[in-house]
N, C-alpha and C positions, 0 to 999 in steps of 0.2 A: 405722276410723281408715286413713289413707293407708298410713303406714308399718308395715307388720304382715307378719311370716314367712309368713302363709298366702298372700301374692299372691308371683308370680315378681319376680325381680330386674328384668326388663325391664319389668314394668308399673311397678313401683315408679320406675325411673328415666323413663320416658315421662311420670307423672304430674310429676313435678318438672321436666323441661323444658318440659312445657306450661305449667305455671304460671307459670315463669320468662318464658317468650316471652310469654303473655298479659299481663304486667304491663308488660314493655317496650314492647310494642306500644302498651298504652294510653297510656303516658307519653309517648313519642315523637309519636306521632300526634294524639292530642287536645290536648296541651299545647303541647309546643314547634313542631310544624309548623305547624297551622292559625293560633295565635294569631301568631306573628312573621310569618309569610307575609303575613297579612290585614295587620297593622300596616305592615309595609314598602310594601305594595301602597297603601296610602292615602296614605302620606307621599310616595311617588314621584308618585302621580296629583296630589296638591296641589303639590308642587314643580313638577312638568311645566307645571301650569294657570298657576303662577305666572311662570315663565319665557316661557312662550306668550304671555301677556299682556303680560310687559314687552317682549319683542321688537315685539309687534304695535303698541303705543302708539309706538315710534319706529322703525318699520321705514321709513318714507319718508325721516326726516333720514337714517338709516343709510347707505340706498342713492343718494342724492343726494350727499351727501358723499364717498361713494366713486366715484361716477360724475364726480364734478368735481374730485377728487383734493383736497378741501379737508381736509387733515390736521387743522389745529389745531381746527375745528369738530368735526370727529369725535371728536378726543381729549376736547374737552369733553362731548359726548354720552355718550360712554363712560363716563366719570366721573359724570355725573349718574345713568346707569343702574346704578352700581356702588354706590349709596348702600344697596340691600337686604341686611340680614344674611345672612351666610353666602355671600355672592357672591365668588369669589375672583378670578375675572377675565373680562374680555370684550375679544375679539380679533377684527378686520375683516382679511379678506383680498383680494387681489385673484383672480381667476377661476383663472390660473396657479399658486397656491398663495403667493406672495409675501406678507409679512405687510405690512398697511396701517398698521395703529394697533392699541394694546393698552393697556389699564390697568395691565399687567406689565411694569415698565422692562426688566427682564432677559429678556424674551422674544425668543427667535432660533429657534425651531422654525419649518419650514415646513408649514403646512397641506397635507394630502395631498389635491390638488384631483382625483387621480384616482379616490379613494375614494367623493368625492361623486359623481362620473359613475356608478359602479355603484349608488348608493343612490338614483337619481333618482325611483322610486316610492315611497321610503320617506321623503324628506324633508318637513318637518323631522324631522331624525333625533334621538334621544334613547337615551343609554346609559351605564352606570355603568361608570369606569376609574379607575385610579390616576394621581395627577398630583402631582410632587413630594410623596410621602409623604400626600398628602391622597387620600382618598376621594372622588371627584366625581361629580357627574350631569352629563354634558357635552350640552350642546344645539346643534343644528347648524341653521341656516336660511340658505337663500339669499337672496339680495338682487337684485331685478329693478328696472329701469328701462325702461318702455313695453316689456315683454316681452323684453328683452334680460338676460341674467345679467351682473351686475357685479362680483359677489365674493360671500363669505360673511360670516356673523357668528356666532361662537362662544362660549359662555357655559359657565363651569365653575363648578358650584354646590357648595359644601363640604356632603358627606355626613357628615363624620368625628363630629360629636356624634351625630347619628342613628345612627351605627355603633357608638359607643361605649353606647349607652342599648341598643342591639340586644344588643351583647356582654354588658351587665351583666345582661339579662335571660336570654340564654343560660348565663352563669354560674350565676345563681340555679337556672334547671332542671337545670343539669349537678348542681350540688351536691344538689339533690333526687333526681335521678335517682341519683347515688353512694350517698347515704343508705340509699335504698329497698334498692339492688343489695346493700350491704353487710349489710342486714339479712336479706335472702333468702340471701345465700351463708352467713350464719352457720346458719341455718337447714338449707340443704341440706348443709351441711359436717357438721353433727350427724348429719344420716341418713344420709349416705353413709358416715361413720366405723362407724356402727353395723350397716349393712347390708351394706357392700361393704369397706372398707378393712381393716377388722379380719380378716374371712377370709382377704384377698387377701395382707396382712401375715403370717399364718400359713403360706400356701402359698410366700410369698417366701423366708421364713426356711429351710423345708424346702429349697426349690431351691438356696439358697446353700450350704447343708450338703453338698447332692449335689455342687455345683460344686466345693467343696474336697475331694471324693474322701474324704468322712468318711460314717461310718453314720448313716443316715436312719432314724428312725421313720415308721410309717405316720401319716398326717396324717388327723384326724378333726374335721369342723366340725359345730358344733351350729346346723345352718341348712336349711330344706327348699326354699332357693331353687336355681339353677343351678350356684351355688359348690359346692353337695353334689356335684352330678355331676362339676364341674370337680375337686374333690379326688380322686374315685374314679378318674378319668382319670390324675389325676397319679401315685397309687400305683401304676397298672397302668406307667405310662411308667418309673416309677423303677426298677422291676424290670427292666424291658427294658433301660434304659441302663446298668443295673450288668453287666448280661450282655453288652452289646455292648462297654463299656468292656475287658472282659477280651478280647475278640476282637480290639480294637483295637491292645491293647499288643503282642499276638502279631505282627500285620501289620507295626506300626509297627518291631520288630524287624528281621523279614523286610526290610521297605522301606529300611531304614538301611544293613544290608549290601549292597543291590543298588546304592544310591547312592554308596556309597562304590568299589564296582567301576567306576560309570560315570563318576565325577569321577576316578577314576585314568586311565580311558582318553582323557576330555576333556584332561585335563594333558598325556597324550603328543601329543595331535592339535594342540593350542595350540603346544607346543614344534616340532612339525613345520612348522605354518604359520608361526612366527618364523623358522625356517630358510629355508624358501622365501621369505619377503620379502626378507630379506636378500640370497639369492641374486638376486631379481629386482631389487631395487634395485642391485646390483653391475653385473648386466647393462645396466641402463638408464643408469649412470653411464659404463660402457666405449661404449656407443652413443653418447652425448653428446660423449664425448672422441672418438672416431672422428669424429664429424660435424663437429667445431669443428678437427679436425686437416686435414680436406679444405677448410677455406676458405681463400682465399689470405692471406697474413700481409702485415701492413705493411712489412717488409722487402722482399717480392716487390713490391709496389704501388710502392715507391720507386724500385726500378731502372728504372721506365718513364720516358724522357726526356719525350716529346712530350706526356704528358698527367699531371694529379694527381688521383688516385684513392683515395678511401676508402670504407668499407662497413662494414657490421655485421648481425648478426641475432640476435635475442633470441627465444628461443622460450617458449611460454606453458606448455609441459610438460617434463618432462624432455629428451624428444627432438623437435625441432620438425619441421614439416613444408615449411618454407620452404628455398629454395636458390640461392645465388649462385655465382659463379666468374669470374676473371679469369686469363688465360694466353696466352702468346706463341705464334704460330705463325711462319712464315718472314716474312710481309711483313704480318702482321695481329695486330691485339690482339684477343681474344674474349672477349665478356662473355655471359655468361648469368644469368637470374634466373627463378624459376620459383616455385609455390605449389600444395603437393598438398592437395585436399580433406581435409578434417579436421585433426587434428593428433595427437601421441603416435608411439609408435614404429613402427607401421605406415607411417605418412606419413613419419616420418623414414627408413626403409629405401628407400621408393622415392626421396625425394630423393636419398638417395648413390646408388641406382641411376643415376638422370638424370645426375649429376655425373659419375659414371664413363663411362656411355655416351657423353657429349657430347665429354668429354677424348679419348677413346678415337677417334672419329670423325675430329676435327678433327686428330688426327695425322696421317692420310692428305691427300695434296696434291691428288688427284684428285676432291674431292667438293665441290659449291658451297655456299652457306650453307643454301639451302633444300634442297638433298639431305640435308644433315646432320642438318636437322630431322626431315624424313620418315622417315629411318634411324633416328632417337632413337625417335620414335614408335612404329615397329614393336617395336622393342626393349622399349619401356615395356608396349605392349600384350600383347607375349607373356609379360612376366614377371607382370602383372597375372591374366591369364587362368590361370596357374600358381600363383599365391596365391589365387585364387577371392575375389578383392577388389573393389568397387567404386570404388577411390580413383583420382583422375584429377588431371592438373595443369595448369596455364596456364604457358606458357613462351616466354620472348622470347630469342633468339639475335641478337647484335650484334656484327658485325665492323667493325674501325676500320682503314683502311688507313693506315699510319704513313707514307707517302711522300706519298700525294694528299690525306690528312687527310679522307677520305670515309667516312661511316657507313652501314652497311647493316644493315636491320632485318628481321626476318621472326620470325613466331609471335604467336600471342593471348596476352596478358598485360594488366595494367593501363596505363592511359595514361602516355606518355612526356612527361615534362617538359623542354623544350627553351628555354633560355634563348640565344636569338641575337641579338647586336648588343644587349643590353640588355632587349630585349623577350622575354616568355615565350608561348612555344607550345606548346600541347597536343595530342599526336599520339596520335588513337587507334589501336589495335592490331587492333580487333576483325576487320577484314578482311584480316588479315596471316596467319592461321593458324585452328587449331582445337583443343580441349582435348585434351592429349596423353593417349595410353592408351585415349580412348572409342572409337576406330574404329581398324581394323589400317593402312587405307590414307587418308592426308589428303592426298594430292598434289594434290588438285583445289582444295583449300582455301588453300593456303599461297600468299602473295605475298610481295614485299619491299617496303622502302621506303628511299631512299637520300637522303643530304643531306650538303652540306659542313660540316665543324665548323670555322669560323674561331676565331682566338685571342681566349680570355676566354669563349668559349661553354661554356656548362653543359649537362648531361644529368643528370636526376635519374630513377633508376629505384627501384620501390617496390612491396611487396606489400600486398593489401587489409588486412593487419594494422594498417596506420597510417590508412587512410582510413574503415575500419570499426572503429576504437576507440570504446569506448562510454564515458560518462561515467555518475555515480550517478544521472541522470534519462533512462539509457538513449538519449542522443542520439548520433549519430554525429561522428566528427570530421570527416570529409567532403573530398573532393577541393578543394573552394573553398579552404577552410581551409588545407591544404598548400601550395595555389599563392600565397596570400598571404605566407605565410611564405618560400617560395622567392624571390618577387619583391622582399622586403625584405631577403634577406642573400645572395643570388647572387654579389654582388661581393665578398665573403671568401672564404676559402679553402675548399675542398670541405670538411675539417675542421670548421671552425667552422659551415659550412652546414650538415652532419649534426647538430652538437651543437643547434643552434637550432631543427631541426625536432624532434629528440628531447626537448628541454627543453618545447616546445609541447605534444607529444603527451602528455608525463607530464603534465603541468600540467593538460591538459584530462581526463585520466582521472582523477586525483586518488585517491581511496581505493578504487576500482571496480577489479574483478579485470580482469587482461589474460586476453581470451578468445581471441585468435589470435595466432600468431608475427608478429613485425615485424622486416621485413628492409630495409635502405636501401642503395643504391648511387650514389655521386655521382663524374662524371668532370668535369673541365674541362681545356680546353686552355691549354697554356703560353703 
């Protein structure tokens, strides 16, 4: 007998698996695959011959009607050809894929002529596909007149009935296969229960008792298979587990005490970290407050008679790296705008250093605009070296002669937008200076630009936080868009122009995060 205790468990299972595989392979290979493939091949061959003969009988009529564009004649020919059973539709197409005539009144699909170009060596083409819930045999034949391609004829032959017959056959074979499989399963299950499952259940019960920390008796299996060796190994393992469990319980008690001490230390560290975060938050708030206090107020700007001025700065973090200032000297109004690389506390400190240095140097009457920029650069370069940082900044200084109404620029920064007599002029500052703090002496790079500011002329200064603002598609706001807003709104007050620019920038950014500081300074001659 196959199922005998004298044989090993592995041998018995191999016999069972081999028997099942042999039966399954015989059923699948000899009955299902061979018969169905043969029947389907014969059916397709007959159908292909039928369609080929049908087209060959009328191919000259089809080609001539298509060549002469005789649509009515073509339609009559197609209807006569469609009298064959199971033929769903016949359509003809121009070479470029446009429909010429079809027995299907709702036909609106374009034939893919490019596909035919790829199948030149295979035409006429025959394949099986799905069309309007039908399984169809598609026959594609080119139409030529005197060696010239005038179009294509396409026939859809219904294979649904054949498919249904095939499905019935498959269903029968599957039913037979299931019946045989169930019978074999019952036989295999009975053998496995006797040879494998019963001993394994006995071992499982013993393992569950051991897992519940209850006393376990030695497992005795009445079998000579490998399960007997497994039960002997389990008995040895059970003794080791009981011994190890006692050791683990003692170690857990020790670890619990250690974890309690570590948890206490972590709690103390968390409290210290919380206090440190609060302290840093307070310092950042103070730094931002100081930076805001150094900006010119609306009251200061309102006291200037010859110009209407407005400005704003929005940092991307608690402390920004942008800078702008407006203040008066004896005969001039001084404007400054700059952008420190990066942002955050370090950039904000460097911006405040720049504001202090500029204001201090312009308090002297013996320095020109260029000399002030050169001196500011030396001061900032020295501080950058002392701080061991790599931050630099763009800086534009502008002096407005309140009597002569003349503007003088110096320094390298973003382009200056100047509305002169209603026309927008974009002034590039690349040749007026050098990044501040990068080199100790920039005197060879510094130049000035002068222009006359007429009534209603407007100057717009900004940082790259506006032109490089990104939306959710990671597109830049750009200088061109800023110039468009300025051209459309320059004739309003500087305050209204500023608001129009900011509204457009925020609308462009949308829900995207502000990645850089935004600064804007606008002045208009009264």
